[in-house]
KOLDO-989867 format. One record per residue: residue in one letter; y, x, z of N, C-alpha, C in turn. Coordinates in Angstrom, 3 decimals, decimal comma. Each point is the difference from the previous one (the first is absolute). Example, Ala and Ser with C-alpha at 12.3 -4.5 7.8 and 13.67 -1.06 7.14 Angstrom:
2
{'A' {-5,690 13,190 7,800} {1,190 -0,890 0,000} {1,200 0,900 0,000}}
{'S' {1,050 -0,350 -0,720} {1,190 0,820 0,060} {1,090 -0,770 0,730}}
//
This chain:
138
{'X' {28,603 79,069 41,042} {-0,176 0,240 -1,713} {0,997 -0,691 -0,579}}
{'X' {1,054 0,859 -0,503} {1,262 0,133 -0,664} {-0,132 -1,131 -1,280}}
{'X' {1,216 -0,415 -0,365} {-0,065 -0,818 -1,053} {1,017 0,579 -1,107}}
{'X' {0,041 1,463 0,112} {0,760 0,914 -0,650} {-0,791 0,955 -0,604}}
{'X' {0,267 0,256 -1,212} {-0,570 1,253 -0,797} {1,097 1,102 -0,223}}
{'X' {-0,751 0,952 0,453} {0,953 1,505 -0,306} {-0,999 0,892 -0,085}}
{'X' {-0,144 1,016 -1,194} {-0,239 0,408 -0,941} {0,703 1,521 -0,320}}
{'X' {-0,312 1,238 0,206} {0,784 1,188 -0,237} {-1,265 0,961 -0,740}}
{'X' {0,748 0,218 -1,356} {-0,924 0,986 -0,307} {0,972 1,354 -1,227}}
{'X' {-0,515 1,090 -0,053} {1,056 0,822 -0,603} {-0,670 -0,105 -1,416}}
{'X' {0,582 0,050 -0,810} {-0,744 -0,113 -1,688} {0,636 1,059 -0,531}}
{'X' {-1,079 1,195 -0,708} {0,566 0,841 -0,529} {0,504 -0,506 -1,653}}
{'X' {1,262 -0,076 0,004} {1,080 -0,593 -0,773} {1,306 0,236 -0,169}}
{'X' {0,660 0,092 -0,653} {1,227 -0,199 0,084} {0,363 -1,466 0,486}}
{'X' {1,765 -0,204 0,629} {0,087 -1,350 0,748} {0,084 -0,737 -1,211}}
{'X' {0,441 0,883 -1,183} {0,635 -1,251 -1,040} {-1,235 -0,345 -0,994}}
{'X' {-1,166 0,780 0,095} {-1,640 -0,536 -0,594} {-0,444 -1,166 0,855}}
{'X' {0,109 0,547 1,343} {-0,508 -1,110 0,917} {0,612 -1,367 -0,142}}
{'X' {1,325 -0,051 -0,013} {1,011 -1,344 -0,185} {-0,263 -0,759 -1,252}}
{'X' {-0,083 0,851 -1,241} {-0,372 -0,667 -1,296} {-1,510 -0,851 0,262}}
{'X' {-0,924 0,755 0,846} {-1,310 -0,365 -0,113} {0,138 -1,755 0,800}}
{'X' {1,094 -0,064 0,833} {0,459 -1,072 0,705} {0,451 -1,222 -0,836}}
{'X' {0,821 0,601 -1,038} {1,510 -0,563 -0,621} {-0,902 -0,451 -1,408}}
{'X' {-1,061 0,996 -0,720} {-0,003 -0,497 -1,469} {-1,313 -0,736 0,043}}
{'X' {-0,055 -1,097 -0,869} {-1,291 -0,976 -0,002} {-1,109 0,715 -1,061}}
{'X' {0,125 1,020 -0,679} {-0,510 0,764 -1,109} {-1,005 1,080 1,304}}
{'X' {0,757 0,499 0,941} {-0,889 0,714 1,092} {-0,403 -0,736 1,039}}
{'X' {0,655 -0,837 0,682} {-0,651 -1,118 0,678} {-1,302 -0,629 -0,015}}
{'X' {-0,079 -0,372 -1,658} {-1,557 -0,400 -0,411} {-0,880 1,024 0,095}}
{'X' {0,203 1,123 0,263} {-1,046 1,297 0,569} {-0,501 -0,108 1,367}}
{'X' {0,801 -0,348 1,099} {-0,468 0,102 0,807} {0,289 -1,348 1,329}}
{'X' {0,489 -0,854 -0,161} {0,939 -1,485 0,699} {-1,229 -0,509 0,233}}
{'X' {-1,430 0,471 -0,021} {-0,992 -1,083 0,503} {-0,730 0,645 0,749}}
{'X' {-0,663 -0,615 1,313} {-0,962 0,951 0,437} {-1,761 0,146 -0,232}}
{'X' {-0,173 -0,987 -1,251} {-1,307 0,083 -0,720} {0,584 0,319 -1,519}}
{'X' {-0,828 1,027 -0,311} {0,579 0,400 -1,070} {-0,863 -0,630 -1,346}}
{'X' {-0,934 -1,209 0,486} {-0,809 -0,387 -0,871} {0,656 -1,384 -0,521}}
{'X' {1,063 -0,245 0,991} {0,674 -1,378 -0,532} {1,053 0,248 -1,000}}
{'X' {0,055 -1,037 -0,997} {1,198 0,384 -1,027} {1,491 0,047 0,554}}
{'X' {0,842 0,427 -0,171} {1,309 0,426 0,856} {1,340 -0,251 -0,926}}
{'X' {0,877 -0,978 0,059} {1,153 0,247 -0,766} {1,211 -0,224 1,007}}
{'X' {0,769 0,114 -0,655} {1,061 0,534 0,761} {1,485 -0,669 -0,721}}
{'X' {0,678 -0,609 0,458} {1,600 -0,689 -0,692} {0,914 0,297 1,145}}
{'X' {0,575 0,799 -0,005} {1,120 0,415 1,200} {1,422 -0,051 -0,670}}
{'X' {0,852 -0,660 0,422} {1,345 0,632 -0,109} {0,963 0,225 0,811}}
{'X' {-0,204 1,420 0,346} {0,500 0,678 1,073} {1,273 0,445 0,076}}
{'X' {0,787 -0,919 0,850} {1,479 -0,308 -0,093} {0,347 -0,803 1,434}}
{'X' {0,745 0,207 0,693} {-0,040 -0,830 1,113} {0,403 -1,716 -0,531}}
{'X' {-1,004 -0,494 0,834} {-0,058 -1,839 -0,631} {-0,800 0,252 -0,904}}
{'X' {-0,308 0,984 -0,673} {-1,456 0,023 -1,210} {-1,208 -0,875 0,427}}
{'X' {-0,972 -0,246 -0,658} {-1,400 -0,567 0,129} {-1,007 0,785 -0,283}}
{'X' {-1,079 -0,218 0,966} {-1,396 0,670 -0,829} {-0,947 -0,401 0,292}}
{'X' {-0,992 -0,196 -0,948} {-1,308 -0,388 -0,084} {-1,334 1,123 -0,364}}
{'X' {-1,119 -0,104 1,028} {-0,877 0,695 -0,187} {-0,784 -0,581 0,503}}
{'X' {-1,200 -0,212 -1,708} {-1,204 -0,526 0,015} {-1,141 0,634 -0,207}}
{'X' {-0,922 0,026 1,330} {-0,913 0,932 0,208} {-1,331 -1,003 -0,307}}
{'X' {-0,712 0,403 -0,791} {-1,027 -1,058 -0,369} {0,213 -1,294 0,388}}
{'X' {-0,466 -0,823 0,566} {0,330 -1,508 0,183} {1,386 0,214 1,480}}
{'X' {0,041 0,698 0,257} {1,132 0,152 1,275} {1,607 0,286 -0,728}}
{'X' {1,090 -0,518 0,440} {1,147 0,130 -0,358} {1,136 -0,214 1,013}}
{'X' {0,401 1,187 0,328} {1,280 0,383 0,660} {1,171 -0,017 -0,407}}
{'X' {1,304 -0,682 0,582} {1,069 0,016 -0,574} {0,781 0,139 1,249}}
{'X' {1,304 0,699 -0,752} {1,401 -0,016 1,077} {1,069 0,306 -1,014}}
{'X' {1,030 0,199 1,032} {1,564 0,368 -0,140} {0,338 1,091 0,275}}
{'X' {0,558 0,862 -0,896} {0,525 1,836 0,768} {1,522 -0,610 0,837}}
{'X' {-0,370 0,536 1,052} {1,158 -0,198 1,352} {0,920 1,310 -0,256}}
{'X' {-0,588 1,331 0,037} {1,048 0,947 -0,112} {-0,967 1,061 -1,085}}
{'X' {0,915 0,603 -1,157} {-0,651 0,936 -0,882} {1,307 1,041 -0,058}}
{'X' {-0,171 0,902 0,823} {0,636 1,311 0,249} {-0,555 1,253 -0,696}}
{'X' {-0,207 0,477 -1,527} {-0,599 0,918 -0,117} {0,610 1,131 0,399}}
{'X' {-1,249 1,255 0,328} {-1,260 -0,096 0,013} {-0,391 -0,037 1,448}}
{'X' {0,534 -0,463 1,118} {-0,160 0,006 1,102} {-0,662 -1,426 0,963}}
{'X' {0,697 -0,775 -0,616} {-0,497 -1,544 0,390} {-0,177 -1,197 -0,965}}
{'X' {-1,263 -0,622 0,498} {-0,260 -1,436 -0,856} {-0,483 -0,921 1,206}}
{'X' {0,437 -0,959 -0,057} {-0,449 -1,291 1,101} {-0,426 -1,232 -1,623}}
{'X' {-0,876 -0,495 0,919} {-0,338 -1,442 -0,782} {-0,851 -1,101 1,054}}
{'X' {0,063 -1,030 -0,294} {-0,627 -1,080 0,445} {-1,215 0,172 -0,590}}
{'X' {-1,401 -1,211 0,948} {-1,237 0,510 -0,766} {-0,580 -1,425 0,624}}
{'X' {-0,429 -0,554 -1,264} {-0,578 -1,274 0,626} {-1,134 -0,497 -1,205}}
{'X' {-1,523 -0,021 0,624} {-1,028 -0,453 -0,975} {0,175 -1,332 -0,478}}
{'X' {-0,087 -0,434 -1,084} {-0,273 -1,237 -0,693} {-0,832 -0,896 0,282}}
{'X' {-0,795 0,320 0,723} {-1,468 -0,426 0,895} {0,517 -0,069 1,351}}
{'X' {1,125 0,220 0,809} {0,202 -0,166 1,124} {1,088 -0,935 0,136}}
{'X' {-0,346 -1,110 0,802} {1,157 -1,198 0,373} {1,314 0,719 0,977}}
{'X' {-0,567 0,987 0,619} {0,951 0,106 1,161} {0,821 1,224 -0,245}}
{'X' {-0,183 1,434 0,292} {1,002 0,884 0,458} {0,370 0,857 -1,395}}
{'X' {1,298 0,194 0,087} {0,312 0,821 -0,919} {0,625 1,539 0,829}}
{'X' {-0,366 0,874 0,030} {0,440 1,393 0,764} {0,516 0,661 -0,950}}
{'X' {0,596 1,136 0,415} {0,449 1,216 -0,613} {-0,153 1,091 0,145}}
{'X' {-0,196 0,576 -1,202} {-0,460 1,594 -0,076} {1,233 0,889 -0,795}}
{'X' {-0,039 1,073 1,410} {1,127 1,009 -0,574} {-0,511 1,127 0,094}}
{'X' {0,417 0,780 -0,915} {-0,834 1,754 -0,818} {1,369 0,809 0,352}}
{'X' {0,157 0,823 0,809} {0,738 1,151 0,162} {-0,424 1,245 -0,509}}
{'X' {0,919 0,571 -0,748} {-0,402 1,542 -0,587} {0,670 1,071 0,208}}
{'X' {-0,080 0,940 0,608} {0,498 1,492 0,403} {-1,100 0,848 -0,719}}
{'X' {1,378 1,000 -0,218} {-0,777 1,244 -0,738} {-0,507 1,033 1,607}}
{'X' {-0,958 0,500 -0,429} {-0,580 1,031 1,103} {-0,491 1,001 -0,566}}
{'X' {-0,337 1,600 0,648} {-0,534 0,598 -0,419} {-1,260 0,094 -0,883}}
{'X' {-1,053 -1,082 0,273} {-0,904 -0,078 -0,955} {0,379 -1,137 -1,037}}
{'X' {1,047 -0,536 0,038} {-0,210 -0,924 -1,318} {0,937 -1,354 0,855}}
{'X' {-0,442 -1,093 -0,028} {0,665 -1,193 0,206} {-0,479 -0,626 1,430}}
{'X' {0,601 -0,317 0,822} {-0,337 -0,765 1,427} {-0,002 -1,189 -0,487}}
{'X' {-1,224 -1,116 0,266} {0,150 -1,511 -0,383} {-0,224 -0,415 1,421}}
{'X' {0,820 -0,926 -0,174} {-0,166 -1,295 1,233} {0,038 -1,096 -0,323}}
{'X' {-0,707 -0,685 0,344} {-0,370 -1,270 -0,224} {-0,119 -0,961 1,190}}
{'X' {0,871 -1,037 -0,622} {0,123 -0,879 1,468} {-0,362 -1,327 -0,442}}
{'X' {-1,069 -0,858 0,363} {-0,129 -1,246 -0,505} {0,009 -0,864 1,764}}
{'X' {0,934 -0,770 -0,532} {0,303 -1,087 1,373} {0,134 -1,206 -0,282}}
{'X' {-0,103 -0,897 1,267} {-0,011 -1,347 -0,063} {-1,209 -0,985 -0,217}}
{'X' {-0,919 0,962 0,322} {-1,310 -0,913 0,041} {-0,407 -1,061 1,380}}
{'X' {-0,541 -0,970 -0,477} {-0,376 -1,122 0,939} {-0,793 0,554 1,372}}
{'X' {-0,889 0,644 -0,695} {-0,960 0,380 0,840} {-0,823 1,701 -0,152}}
{'X' {-0,595 0,395 0,980} {-0,225 1,474 -0,011} {-1,097 0,164 -0,989}}
{'X' {-1,087 -1,136 -0,259} {-0,773 -0,032 -0,968} {0,597 0,231 -1,619}}
{'X' {1,203 -1,170 0,271} {0,426 0,307 -1,710} {0,463 1,535 -0,124}}
{'X' {0,758 0,655 0,842} {0,429 1,300 -0,060} {-0,925 1,050 -0,396}}
{'X' {-1,194 -0,258 0,980} {-1,425 0,510 -0,313} {-0,430 0,271 -1,541}}
{'X' {-0,159 -1,284 -0,412} {-0,387 -0,266 -1,276} {1,072 0,615 -0,988}}
{'X' {1,096 -0,036 0,018} {0,731 0,872 -0,734} {0,236 1,451 -0,498}}
{'X' {-0,356 0,734 1,775} {0,247 1,112 0,075} {-1,534 0,358 -0,684}}
{'X' {-0,845 -0,592 -0,103} {-1,650 0,479 -0,582} {0,624 0,020 -1,311}}
{'X' {0,664 -0,682 -0,850} {0,434 0,040 -1,426} {1,105 1,203 -0,123}}
{'X' {0,866 0,290 0,985} {0,930 0,519 -0,611} {-0,231 1,647 0,100}}
{'X' {-1,419 0,434 0,896} {-0,226 1,439 -0,187} {-0,899 0,421 -1,020}}
{'X' {-0,768 -1,240 -0,687} {-0,544 0,764 -1,099} {0,822 -0,020 -1,294}}
{'X' {1,011 -0,966 -0,041} {1,344 0,246 -0,848} {0,707 1,121 0,192}}
{'X' {0,252 0,493 1,104} {0,809 1,296 0,417} {-0,930 1,035 -0,258}}
{'X' {-1,419 0,061 0,001} {-0,720 0,737 -0,660} {0,020 0,590 -1,539}}
{'X' {0,193 -1,428 -0,863} {-0,282 0,086 -1,294} {1,378 0,275 -0,427}}
{'X' {1,370 -0,038 0,838} {1,443 0,549 -0,409} {-0,135 1,587 0,313}}
{'X' {-0,815 0,495 1,052} {0,068 1,021 0,014} {-0,923 1,029 -1,113}}
{'X' {-1,147 -0,669 -0,222} {-0,705 0,337 -1,370} {0,779 0,216 -0,968}}
{'X' {0,788 -1,309 -0,757} {0,732 -0,247 -0,829} {1,226 0,995 -0,176}}
{'X' {0,815 0,593 0,964} {0,589 0,915 0,200} {-0,165 1,329 -0,087}}
{'X' {-1,309 0,059 0,559} {-0,570 1,777 -0,171} {-0,332 0,152 -1,077}}
{'X' {-0,436 -0,994 -0,787} {-0,639 0,271 -1,545} {1,351 0,318 -0,918}}
{'X' {0,840 -0,332 0,456} {1,405 0,196 -0,806} {1,058 0,932 0,673}}
{'X' {-0,351 0,963 0,649} {0,602 0,881 0,325} {-0,163 1,258 -0,632}}
//
């Protein structure tokens, strides 16, 4: 079992709309949690060295932006407040394709395969919600 997550999707939206959904707090609060029943708040200073905090009900994740290359790449650290250990890295690469925008999400640095699996189970429904948001706005 691997300790890295790699997810690829083609989203039916322009690259600028997909990038905006990853970088604008008013859009992030509409999809950036796997459980839509949880209250979601996002504070994001999207620039290299800028910090973000995402509160999903009782769960808080925070990090720092490492790469900000509009509209093609966003990379940031990821750490749960409730986790004493691992800080991981998320990278989102976007490319225009015939059917919209190809999104490649890579989340690396997990200490265990179980932790990677748990995060993958969070990313999948989040990306479903992102696809739904983008489809509704096209």
